MARDREN-45315 format. One record per residue (C-alpha): residue number from 1; residue in three letters; chain; y, z, x. Coordinates in steps of 0.5 Angstrom, whole numbers. Layout:
# residues N
{i = NUM&aa = Ala&ch = A&Y = Y&Z = Z&X = X} .
...
//
This chain:
# residues 88
{i = 1&aa = Met&ch = A&Y = -62&Z = 335&X = 353} .
{i = 2&aa = Val&ch = A&Y = -65&Z = 329&X = 357} .
{i = 3&aa = Val&ch = A&Y = -72&Z = 331&X = 356} .
{i = 4&aa = Leu&ch = A&Y = -71&Z = 332&X = 348} .
{i = 5&aa = Ala&ch = A&Y = -68&Z = 325&X = 348} .
{i = 6&aa = Val&ch = A&Y = -74&Z = 322&X = 351} .
{i = 7&aa = Leu&ch = A&Y = -78&Z = 325&X = 347} .
{i = 8&aa = Met&ch = A&Y = -75&Z = 323&X = 341} .
{i = 9&aa = Ile&ch = A&Y = -75&Z = 316&X = 343} .
{i = 10&aa = Val&ch = A&Y = -82&Z = 316&X = 345} .
{i = 11&aa = Ala&ch = A&Y = -84&Z = 319&X = 338} .
{i = 12&aa = Gly&ch = A&Y = -80&Z = 314&X = 334} .
{i = 13&aa = Arg&ch = A&Y = -84&Z = 308&X = 338} .
{i = 14&aa = Ser&ch = A&Y = -90&Z = 311&X = 336} .
{i = 15&aa = Arg&ch = A&Y = -88&Z = 312&X = 329} .
{i = 16&aa = Ser&ch = A&Y = -86&Z = 304&X = 329} .
{i = 17&aa = Ser&ch = A&Y = -92&Z = 302&X = 332} .
{i = 18&aa = Ala&ch = A&Y = -97&Z = 305&X = 327} .
{i = 19&aa = Arg&ch = A&Y = -98&Z = 300&X = 321} .
{i = 20&aa = Pro&ch = A&Y = -96&Z = 304&X = 315} .
{i = 21&aa = Glu&ch = A&Y = -102&Z = 304&X = 310} .
{i = 22&aa = Ser&ch = A&Y = -98&Z = 299&X = 305} .
{i = 23&aa = Gln&ch = A&Y = -98&Z = 294&X = 310} .
{i = 24&aa = Thr&ch = A&Y = -106&Z = 294&X = 311} .
{i = 25&aa = Pro&ch = A&Y = -109&Z = 287&X = 309} .
{i = 26&aa = Gln&ch = A&Y = -112&Z = 287&X = 303} .
{i = 27&aa = Ala&ch = A&Y = -116&Z = 283&X = 299} .
{i = 28&aa = Thr&ch = A&Y = -115&Z = 282&X = 291} .
{i = 29&aa = Cys&ch = A&Y = -121&Z = 281&X = 287} .
{i = 30&aa = Val&ch = A&Y = -122&Z = 279&X = 280} .
{i = 31&aa = Leu&ch = A&Y = -128&Z = 281&X = 277} .
{i = 32&aa = Thr&ch = A&Y = -131&Z = 280&X = 269} .
{i = 33&aa = Asn&ch = A&Y = -137&Z = 283&X = 265} .
{i = 34&aa = Pro&ch = A&Y = -139&Z = 282&X = 258} .
{i = 35&aa = Gly&ch = A&Y = -139&Z = 289&X = 257} .
{i = 36&aa = Tyr&ch = A&Y = -132&Z = 291&X = 260} .
{i = 37&aa = Ser&ch = A&Y = -126&Z = 289&X = 256} .
{i = 38&aa = Gly&ch = A&Y = -121&Z = 284&X = 260} .
{i = 39&aa = Lys&ch = A&Y = -121&Z = 282&X = 267} .
{i = 40&aa = Cys&ch = A&Y = -122&Z = 288&X = 273} .
{i = 41&aa = Thr&ch = A&Y = -117&Z = 287&X = 278} .
{i = 42&aa = Gln&ch = A&Y = -119&Z = 291&X = 284} .
{i = 43&aa = Thr&ch = A&Y = -116&Z = 291&X = 291} .
{i = 44&aa = Thr&ch = A&Y = -120&Z = 293&X = 297} .
{i = 45&aa = Pro&ch = A&Y = -118&Z = 293&X = 305} .
{i = 46&aa = Leu&ch = A&Y = -120&Z = 287&X = 309} .
{i = 47&aa = Thr&ch = A&Y = -123&Z = 290&X = 315} .
{i = 48&aa = Gln&ch = A&Y = -121&Z = 286&X = 322} .
{i = 49&aa = Gly&ch = A&Y = -125&Z = 279&X = 322} .
{i = 50&aa = Ala&ch = A&Y = -127&Z = 279&X = 314} .
{i = 51&aa = Thr&ch = A&Y = -125&Z = 274&X = 309} .
{i = 52&aa = Pro&ch = A&Y = -122&Z = 276&X = 302} .
{i = 53&aa = Leu&ch = A&Y = -129&Z = 273&X = 299} .
{i = 54&aa = Gln&ch = A&Y = -133&Z = 278&X = 304} .
{i = 55&aa = Ala&ch = A&Y = -129&Z = 284&X = 302} .
{i = 56&aa = Cys&ch = A&Y = -130&Z = 282&X = 295} .
{i = 57&aa = Gln&ch = A&Y = -137&Z = 281&X = 295} .
{i = 58&aa = Ala&ch = A&Y = -138&Z = 288&X = 298} .
{i = 59&aa = Val&ch = A&Y = -134&Z = 290&X = 291} .
{i = 60&aa = Leu&ch = A&Y = -138&Z = 286&X = 287} .
{i = 61&aa = Ser&ch = A&Y = -145&Z = 289&X = 290} .
{i = 62&aa = Cys&ch = A&Y = -143&Z = 296&X = 289} .
{i = 63&aa = Met&ch = A&Y = -141&Z = 294&X = 282} .
{i = 64&aa = Asn&ch = A&Y = -148&Z = 291&X = 281} .
{i = 65&aa = Asn&ch = A&Y = -151&Z = 297&X = 284} .
{i = 66&aa = Pro&ch = A&Y = -153&Z = 303&X = 280} .
{i = 67&aa = Asp&ch = A&Y = -153&Z = 308&X = 286} .
{i = 68&aa = Cys&ch = A&Y = -146&Z = 306&X = 289} .
{i = 69&aa = Leu&ch = A&Y = -142&Z = 312&X = 288} .
{i = 70&aa = Lys&ch = A&Y = -135&Z = 308&X = 289} .
{i = 71&aa = Thr&ch = A&Y = -131&Z = 308&X = 283} .
{i = 72&aa = Tyr&ch = A&Y = -127&Z = 301&X = 281} .
{i = 73&aa = Cys&ch = A&Y = -124&Z = 298&X = 275} .
{i = 74&aa = Asn&ch = A&Y = -122&Z = 304&X = 272} .
{i = 75&aa = Ala&ch = A&Y = -128&Z = 308&X = 274} .
{i = 76&aa = Thr&ch = A&Y = -132&Z = 304&X = 269} .
{i = 77&aa = Thr&ch = A&Y = -140&Z = 306&X = 269} .
{i = 78&aa = Ile&ch = A&Y = -142&Z = 299&X = 268} .
{i = 79&aa = Arg&ch = A&Y = -147&Z = 298&X = 274} .
{i = 80&aa = Ser&ch = A&Y = -150&Z = 291&X = 272} .
{i = 81&aa = Gly&ch = A&Y = -147&Z = 284&X = 270} .
{i = 82&aa = Trp&ch = A&Y = -141&Z = 283&X = 274} .
{i = 83&aa = Gln&ch = A&Y = -139&Z = 277&X = 276} .
{i = 84&aa = Leu&ch = A&Y = -133&Z = 275&X = 282} .
{i = 85&aa = Glu&ch = A&Y = -128&Z = 270&X = 279} .
{i = 86&aa = Ser&ch = A&Y = -123&Z = 270&X = 285} .
{i = 87&aa = Ala&ch = A&Y = -122&Z = 273&X = 291} .
{i = 88&aa = Lys&ch = A&Y = -115&Z = 272&X = 295} .
//
Protein backbone atom coordinates (compact mmCIF):
# COMPACT_ATOMS: atom_id res chain seq x y z
CA MET A 1 0.00 0.00 0.00
CA VAL A 2 2.74 2.46 0.91
CA VAL A 3 4.61 1.72 -2.33
CA LEU A 4 1.45 2.32 -4.33
CA ALA A 5 0.85 5.65 -2.59
CA VAL A 6 4.43 6.77 -3.27
CA LEU A 7 4.14 5.78 -6.93
CA MET A 8 0.92 7.77 -7.28
CA ILE A 9 2.54 10.85 -5.74
CA VAL A 10 5.62 10.59 -7.98
CA ALA A 11 3.46 10.07 -11.07
CA GLY A 12 1.38 13.13 -10.20
CA ARG A 13 4.49 15.28 -9.81
CA SER A 14 5.96 14.20 -13.12
CA ARG A 15 2.72 15.04 -14.92
CA SER A 16 2.38 18.42 -13.26
CA SER A 17 5.98 19.39 -14.03
CA ALA A 18 5.60 18.68 -17.73
CA ARG A 19 4.42 21.67 -19.71
CA PRO A 20 1.22 20.94 -21.62
CA GLU A 21 1.43 21.66 -25.35
CA SER A 22 -1.20 24.37 -25.03
CA GLN A 23 1.21 26.32 -22.81
CA THR A 24 4.18 26.09 -25.17
CA PRO A 25 5.21 29.65 -26.06
CA GLN A 26 3.87 30.59 -29.48
CA ALA A 27 4.43 33.41 -31.91
CA THR A 28 1.50 34.77 -33.88
CA CYS A 29 2.44 35.78 -37.40
CA VAL A 30 0.22 37.79 -39.73
CA LEU A 31 1.16 37.41 -43.39
CA THR A 32 -0.26 38.89 -46.58
CA ASN A 33 0.01 38.09 -50.24
CA PRO A 34 -1.72 39.78 -53.20
CA GLY A 35 -2.78 36.36 -54.49
CA TYR A 36 -4.25 35.24 -51.15
CA SER A 37 -7.68 36.38 -50.03
CA GLY A 38 -7.39 38.27 -46.75
CA LYS A 39 -4.68 38.01 -44.14
CA CYS A 40 -3.16 34.75 -43.00
CA THR A 41 -2.70 34.41 -39.25
CA GLN A 42 -0.32 31.60 -38.38
CA THR A 43 0.93 30.46 -34.98
CA THR A 44 4.29 28.80 -34.63
CA PRO A 45 6.20 27.49 -31.61
CA LEU A 46 8.88 29.71 -30.11
CA THR A 47 12.15 27.91 -29.55
CA GLN A 48 14.05 28.84 -26.41
CA GLY A 49 15.73 32.21 -26.85
CA ALA A 50 13.93 33.05 -30.10
CA THR A 51 11.85 36.18 -30.54
CA PRO A 52 8.43 36.20 -32.22
CA LEU A 53 10.01 38.06 -35.15
CA GLN A 54 12.62 35.32 -35.62
CA ALA A 55 9.95 32.60 -35.49
CA CYS A 56 7.77 34.46 -37.99
CA GLN A 57 10.73 35.09 -40.29
CA ALA A 58 11.17 31.31 -40.48
CA VAL A 59 7.51 30.92 -41.48
CA LEU A 60 7.88 33.72 -44.04
CA SER A 61 10.98 32.09 -45.48
CA CYS A 62 9.09 28.84 -45.98
CA MET A 63 6.08 30.61 -47.48
CA ASN A 64 8.35 32.17 -50.11
CA ASN A 65 10.25 28.96 -50.88
CA PRO A 66 8.75 26.62 -53.49
CA ASP A 67 10.75 23.72 -52.03
CA CYS A 68 9.34 24.08 -48.50
CA LEU A 69 7.02 21.19 -47.64
CA LYS A 70 5.41 22.69 -44.51
CA THR A 71 1.82 23.81 -44.83
CA TYR A 72 0.64 27.19 -43.64
CA CYS A 73 -2.35 29.44 -44.29
CA ASN A 74 -4.94 26.77 -45.00
CA ALA A 75 -2.36 24.71 -46.91
CA THR A 76 -2.00 27.34 -49.62
CA THR A 77 0.22 26.50 -52.55
CA ILE A 78 1.23 30.15 -53.09
CA ARG A 79 5.00 30.14 -52.58
CA SER A 80 6.11 33.64 -53.46
CA GLY A 81 5.19 37.23 -52.73
CA TRP A 82 4.43 36.80 -49.02
CA GLN A 83 5.08 39.69 -46.62
CA LEU A 84 5.14 39.65 -42.84
CA GLU A 85 2.71 42.23 -41.45
CA SER A 86 3.24 41.54 -37.74
CA ALA A 87 4.92 39.17 -35.30
CA LYS A 88 3.71 38.92 -31.69
